[in-house]
C-alpha positions as CSV (number, residue, x, y, z in Angstrom):
1,X,-10.3,-53.6,-15.1
2,X,-13.5,-51.8,-13.9
3,X,-14.5,-54.4,-11.3
4,X,-17.5,-56.6,-11.2
5,X,-20.1,-53.9,-11.4
6,X,-19.2,-52.7,-14.9
7,X,-17.7,-49.5,-16.2
8,X,-20.0,-47.1,-14.4
9,X,-19.5,-48.3,-10.8
10,X,-21.1,-50.7,-8.5
11,X,-19.3,-53.8,-7.3
12,X,-15.9,-54.3,-5.9
13,X,-12.7,-52.6,-7.4
14,X,-10.3,-54.9,-9.3
15,X,-7.5,-55.8,-6.9
16,X,-5.1,-56.3,-9.8
17,X,-4.8,-52.5,-10.5
18,X,-1.8,-51.0,-8.7
19,X,-0.8,-47.3,-8.7
20,X,2.9,-46.8,-9.4
21,X,4.1,-43.7,-7.5
22,X,7.7,-43.9,-8.8
23,X,7.1,-41.7,-11.9
24,X,5.0,-39.2,-9.8
25,X,7.8,-38.9,-7.2
26,X,10.4,-38.4,-10.0
27,X,8.3,-35.6,-11.5
28,X,7.8,-34.0,-8.1
29,X,11.5,-34.2,-7.1
30,X,12.5,-32.6,-10.4
31,X,9.9,-29.8,-9.9
32,X,11.2,-29.2,-6.4
33,X,14.8,-29.1,-7.6
34,X,14.0,-26.5,-10.3
35,X,12.0,-24.4,-7.9
36,X,14.9,-24.4,-5.4
37,X,17.4,-23.7,-8.1
38,X,15.5,-20.7,-9.4
39,X,15.0,-19.2,-6.0
40,X,17.6,-16.6,-5.3
41,X,18.2,-14.5,-2.2
42,X,20.5,-12.0,-3.9
43,X,19.7,-8.4,-3.6
44,X,20.6,-5.6,-6.1
45,X,22.5,-2.8,-4.5
46,X,22.2,0.6,-6.1
47,X,24.9,3.1,-5.6
48,X,23.5,6.3,-4.1
49,X,25.2,9.6,-5.0
50,X,26.4,11.7,-2.1
51,X,24.3,14.7,-3.1
52,X,20.9,12.9,-3.1
53,X,18.6,11.2,-0.6
54,X,16.2,8.5,-1.9
55,X,12.7,8.2,-0.4
56,X,12.0,5.4,2.1
57,X,9.9,2.3,1.3
58,X,8.8,-0.8,3.1
59,X,8.2,-2.8,-0.1
60,X,9.9,-6.1,-0.5
61,X,9.7,-6.4,-4.3
62,X,12.9,-7.6,-6.0
63,X,14.4,-5.4,-8.7
64,X,16.1,-6.3,-11.9
65,X,19.1,-4.4,-13.2
66,X,17.8,-1.9,-15.8
67,X,19.2,1.2,-17.3
68,X,19.7,3.6,-14.4
69,X,18.9,7.3,-14.6
70,X,20.1,9.2,-11.6
71,X,18.8,12.7,-10.8
72,X,20.8,14.4,-8.0
73,X,20.6,17.9,-6.9
74,X,23.4,18.9,-9.3
75,X,23.2,16.7,-12.4
76,X,21.3,14.1,-14.4
77,X,23.2,10.9,-15.2
78,X,22.4,7.9,-17.5
79,X,24.3,4.8,-16.4
80,X,26.6,7.1,-14.3
81,X,27.4,9.3,-17.3
82,X,26.4,12.9,-16.9
83,X,24.0,14.2,-19.6
84,X,22.7,17.4,-18.0
85,X,23.3,19.8,-15.1
86,X,20.7,20.9,-12.6
87,X,20.5,24.7,-12.1
88,X,18.0,26.2,-9.7
89,X,16.1,22.9,-9.5
90,X,15.7,22.7,-13.3
91,X,17.3,20.3,-15.7
92,X,19.8,22.0,-18.1
93,X,18.0,25.4,-17.9
94,X,15.3,24.3,-20.4
95,X,12.2,26.4,-20.7
96,X,9.1,25.5,-18.6
97,X,7.0,24.8,-21.7
98,X,9.5,22.2,-23.1
99,X,8.6,18.6,-22.1
100,X,11.6,16.8,-23.8
101,X,15.1,17.0,-22.5
102,X,17.2,16.9,-25.7
103,X,20.5,15.7,-24.2
104,X,18.7,12.9,-22.3
105,X,16.7,11.9,-25.4
106,X,19.9,11.6,-27.5
107,X,21.7,9.5,-24.9
108,X,18.7,7.2,-24.5
109,X,18.3,6.8,-28.3
110,X,22.0,5.9,-28.4
111,X,21.6,3.3,-25.7
112,X,18.6,1.8,-27.5
113,X,20.5,1.7,-30.9
114,X,23.5,0.0,-29.2
115,X,21.2,-2.6,-27.7
116,X,19.5,-3.2,-31.0
117,X,22.8,-3.6,-32.8
118,X,23.8,-6.2,-30.2
119,X,20.5,-8.0,-30.5
120,X,19.4,-7.2,-27.0
121,X,16.4,-4.9,-27.7
122,X,13.9,-7.7,-27.2
123,X,15.2,-8.9,-23.8
124,X,12.9,-8.5,-20.7
125,X,13.5,-5.1,-19.2
126,X,15.1,-3.6,-22.3
127,X,12.3,-0.9,-22.4
128,X,12.6,-0.2,-18.7
129,X,14.5,2.5,-16.8
130,X,15.3,2.7,-13.1
131,X,14.9,6.3,-11.9
132,X,16.9,7.3,-8.8
133,X,15.8,10.8,-7.8
134,X,16.4,12.9,-4.8
135,X,13.3,12.8,-2.6
136,X,13.1,16.6,-2.7
137,X,13.0,16.7,-6.5
138,X,10.1,18.6,-8.1
139,X,7.6,16.3,-9.8
140,X,7.7,18.4,-12.9
141,X,11.3,17.5,-13.5
142,X,10.5,13.8,-13.0
143,X,7.6,14.0,-15.4
144,X,9.9,15.5,-18.0
145,X,12.4,12.7,-17.5
146,X,9.7,10.1,-17.9
147,X,8.2,11.7,-21.0
148,X,11.6,12.0,-22.6
149,X,12.4,8.3,-21.8
150,X,9.1,7.2,-23.2
151,X,9.8,9.2,-26.4
152,X,13.2,7.4,-26.7
153,X,11.6,4.0,-26.4
154,X,11.9,3.3,-22.7
155,X,8.2,3.1,-21.9
156,X,8.4,1.5,-18.5
157,X,9.9,3.0,-15.4
158,X,10.7,2.0,-11.8
159,X,11.7,4.2,-9.0
160,X,14.5,3.5,-6.6
161,X,13.9,3.8,-2.9
162,X,15.7,3.0,0.3
163,X,14.3,0.0,2.2
164,X,13.3,0.5,5.8
């Protein structure tokens, strides 16, 4: 099996040893099939509200469908359900020293409890929100939303932008 020179080389190779490529080709064709089957060109379209303008981006990262929080110039929505109004650029007229938005916190805790009851709280993206905010929104309001979401158990956030 090792040729005439012994096990550590030297000598001629044994001509009776053949390499069977059939099994290797089967494995490679299966791998190619699964790679092609898992590749998807679908894009996720996010509905933009008429009273908001998202910032522009040239990123090509694909997004998953997460819980969407929309901050327009008039209201704050969770999955297209209004939870607070925007007055003079502030959410629900809360004081400046308050970091948590109570209505948003209660709605997010309700979503988290519903997912837990359905057994979906351990799925990928179950702790992630997609924040769609008007590009003129004050960063203080966005920080309040993110802190409230984190307190409710949504510790990861993505921001929606318009592709260029």
